[in-house]
N, C-alpha and C positions, 0 to 999 in steps of 0.2 A: 504494500500500500504506500509506504514512504517513497519507494522507488518510482512509482507511477506519479505521485504528487510532484516529485522533483523534475520529471520529464516534461510536464505540461507547460511550465513557464519557459523552458528552453525552446519548445516548439513554437510558442506564441512569439517569442523574441525573434526567432529565425524567420518566421513569416513576415513580421513587421520590417525586418532589415531587407529581406528580399523584395518586398513590395516597394520600399523606399527607393531602392536602386532602379527598379523598373520605371517608376514614375519619373525619377530624375534622369533617366536615360535619354539622351538627345534624340535617339531614333524614335523612342516612344512619343516624345513631344512632337516630333515632325509628323508622325502617323496621326496623332490626335488632331493636330492642326489641319492636316489634309482633309480628314473627315469633316471637321467643322467648316472648312472653306467650301467643300463640295456641297454640304447641306445648305449653306447660305446661298451659294450660286444656284442650286436647284430651286430653292425657294424664290429667289429673285427672278429666275426664268419663268417659273410658274406664275408669279405675280404679274410680270410684264405680258406674258402670253395670254393669261387669263383676262387681264385688263383690255388687251387688244381685241380679243374675241367679244368681250362685253361692249366695247366701243364701236366695233364694226358690224355687229349683228344686225343693226337696223337697216344696213345697206341691202341685206338679203331677205329680210322678213317681209311677209305680205299679210295684210289684214284680211280676215274672213269677210265674205260678202253674203248678205242675207238674201233669202228667196224673196221675190217681189212680184207685184203685178205691174206689168209694163202696159202703157197705153196702146201700143201696137201689137206686141207679141204676147200679151196676157201673162200667164204664169211663167216666171223664169226661175229655175232652181238656184239655190245658194251654192257657194263654192268655199271650201275650207281655206283658211289662212295658213301661213307657215311661221313657226317660231324656231329660232336657233336653240337647240339644247346645248347650253354653254358647257356644262360639266362633261357630257359625252363628247362634245367637240374637242374640248381640252385634252381628254384622254387619248384621242386619236392624233392630235397635233403635237403632244408633248414629246413624242419619240424623236421628232426632228427639231423640236424646240422653236418652231417658227410657224407663222400663220399661213395656212394653205386653204383657199376657198373650196378646193375639191374635197376636203375632209370635213366640211361642215355637216353637222347632224341636225336634222330638222324634226320638229313635231308638228303634226297637223292640228289646227285649231278650228273646230266647227263653228258655223255662224249661229246667231241667236234665234233667227227666224228660218223655219224650214218650209218646204212645200206644203206639208200637211197642216201648217199653221195658217195658210192662206185660205181665203174664201174660194168656192168653186169657180174655176175658169179653165178654158182649154189650154193646152201646151203645144206650142208650135216649134219650139227649139230648146236646146240646152243652154248652159251658161256660155256667154260669148268669149270667155277666156279659155275655156276647156277645149282642147283639140280632139274632141271625141265626136264621131259622126254616127248616128243611128241608122241602121239598115232595116227598113220595114217592108214586109211583103204581105199585102192584103189578098186573102185567098177566098174565092167563091166559085172558082173554076180553074182550069189549067193544070189538071192532074198530070198530064203528060210531061210537064216541064219541072215538076217538083223534085224528082230524083236527081236531075242534072244540077239544079240549083243547090240542093243539099250537098252534092258531091263537090261543087265549086267552093262552097262555104267551108267544107271540111278541109280541102286542100289549102285554102288560105288561112285556116285556123281562125275563122271569124264566126261569131254567133250573132244571129239576127232575131228580130221580133216578127213573128208571124201572127197577123190578125185574121182569125178564122170566122167565116160565116157559120152560124149554128147549123143550118140545114145541110151545108156541105160537110161539116164535121160529123154530123149524125150518119151520113152516108159513106164517110171515108175514115172510119175510126182507126184503121191500120196506118193511114198516112199521118193522122194526128199524132199517134204514138211514135211514129218514126221521126217526125219533126222534133217532138219533145225529147226523145231518147238521144237525139244528136246534140242535145244541150241548148237548143234554141228556146226563146221565150215565146209564150203563146198568149195572145190577147183576144178580146171580144170584138167581132166585126158585125154584130147584129145577128138575128136569126134568118131573116128573109130579104136582107139588103133593101130596106125601105128608105124613103126620104124622111129622116127624123124630124125635119122642120115641119112636117105635116101631121105627125103622129100626136095622139092625145097622151096624157100622162100614163094612163092605163096601158095603152098600146106600147109605149116606150118601155115601161117596166117589163112587160111580157117578152118583148124582143131580147132585152138584156138578160133577164132571169133564165129564160129557156136556153140561151146560148151558154151561159155560165154553167148551167146544170149539165149540159151535154159535154162540155170540155172537162169539167171536173170529174165526171163519170169515166172519161177516157184516160185521163192522166193523173187524177188525184189532186190536182191543183186548181183552185178557183182563180180566174183571171183578175188582175188588178189594173188592167189597162183596157181602154175602149177606143176604137177608131170608127167614127161614124162613116158609113158609105158615102162616097163623093164629097166628104167633108161637110155634109149638110146637117145642121142641128139648130136647136133653139136654146135659149138660156135654161129652160126647164130640163132639157136633155142632159146638160152638163151637171145640173143639180141632182138629178136622179142617179146618174152614174156615180157622183160623189157620195151619195147616200149608200150606194152599194160598194163603197171603198174602191172605186175605180177612177183613175185619172183619164180625162178625155184627151186623146192624142191626135194632133194634126200633122202638118209637114211644112218644110220650107223649100224642098227641092222635089219637083214633080217630074218624073221621067216620061210621063204620058205614054208609057209602054203599052197600054191597053189598045192603042191605035196601031200597034205593030210597026213602028217606024224602023228604018235601017239601024243596024247596030251602032254605027258611027253617030247617028243623031242622038241616041240615048247617051252615049259617052260624052258628047259635047254638052248636053244639058246638065249633066253632073259636073263636068269640068268648069263650066261657067258659073254655076250657081252655088257650089259647095262652099262651106264656111265653117268656122268653129261652132259646134253645137247644132249642126244641121241635122234635120230628119229627112231622109231620102225615101220617097214613096215609090214602091215597085209592086208588080204583080207577077204571077207565074206565067210569063209569056215567052214566046220564042226570042223576042228582042232582048229581054232581060237575061234569059238563059245564055244567050250568046255574048252579051256585054258584061255580065257580072264579074267575071274573072279580071278583066282589064280594069274595070271600075275599082275593084278592091286593091289591085296592084298600084294603081295611080294614086289612090287615096293614101296608102301607106307611104309611097314615095314622097308625097307632099307633106308628110308629117302628121296626118290624121290617123286616128285610131277608130276603125270601124267596129261597131258594138251594138248591143241591144238598147232598147229604150231605157230600161232600168239602169244600165251602166251609164248612159248619157245623163240621167237625172241624178245620179249619185253625187254627193258633195265632195267626194275625195278629189283632192287636187292632183293633177298630172304635172310633175315637176319638169 
């Protein structure tokens, strides 16, 4: 016991002497100083880089735009804004220790007012800043061209919105399912292709309800979009569709393909009229079947994104 008690003070003294020489060692002092300097430098870099990101982020940010009712175009969907995620951006830039706009990280900010917040009104186009173009195909006839149109859309990896007449859908359930199974959107195009401007409220409801019933029975999804035949409607028509949770869809680019013009005429109509947020109206005709591939290729080449109506109306910003 006495021997162990004697050893403990010696061990403690040895440790203290050893520690003293380590701390006083010039090499140790240099190492500690190096670590301290590097830490200060790193902090300074972070501070300056972080501050630069904070200062410059406004150059790249965009305010969200609310959905609104336009005097000419009626309902216009909103468009998300962009905010720079400063912390995530810093984490990407700190490796090089310098500002690089290619490494900016954004968060999308939704608008305060959405389409569903607006009163009933038809939709003619998407947001004017969004480079998306909706491809719509109204179907009440033209079975012989549907397969080729679907094949073209598949080759081009494009989904379209098909507005189906109820009577046609009832007689062509297999084609309805084929269109839906290819990933395309299906909307309501009335039951018997009437002039909705001349229908009573009861007749309008019957046309829409019967078509929705037939389409839902075929694919298990109730349409949320309605395209009145020939673009004819009354204010009550839009109101009734809204009560059935359907947006009334019109167009801004009419191919007039139902007159079976030459392919080049259809192409030129699209070329001259297309714009951001355009809704292109087509039918299953020989003209459209022949022109569709080139239309889609040219739209993509010009920076447009061919899509469905729902994608067009979505508020997600295309960077």
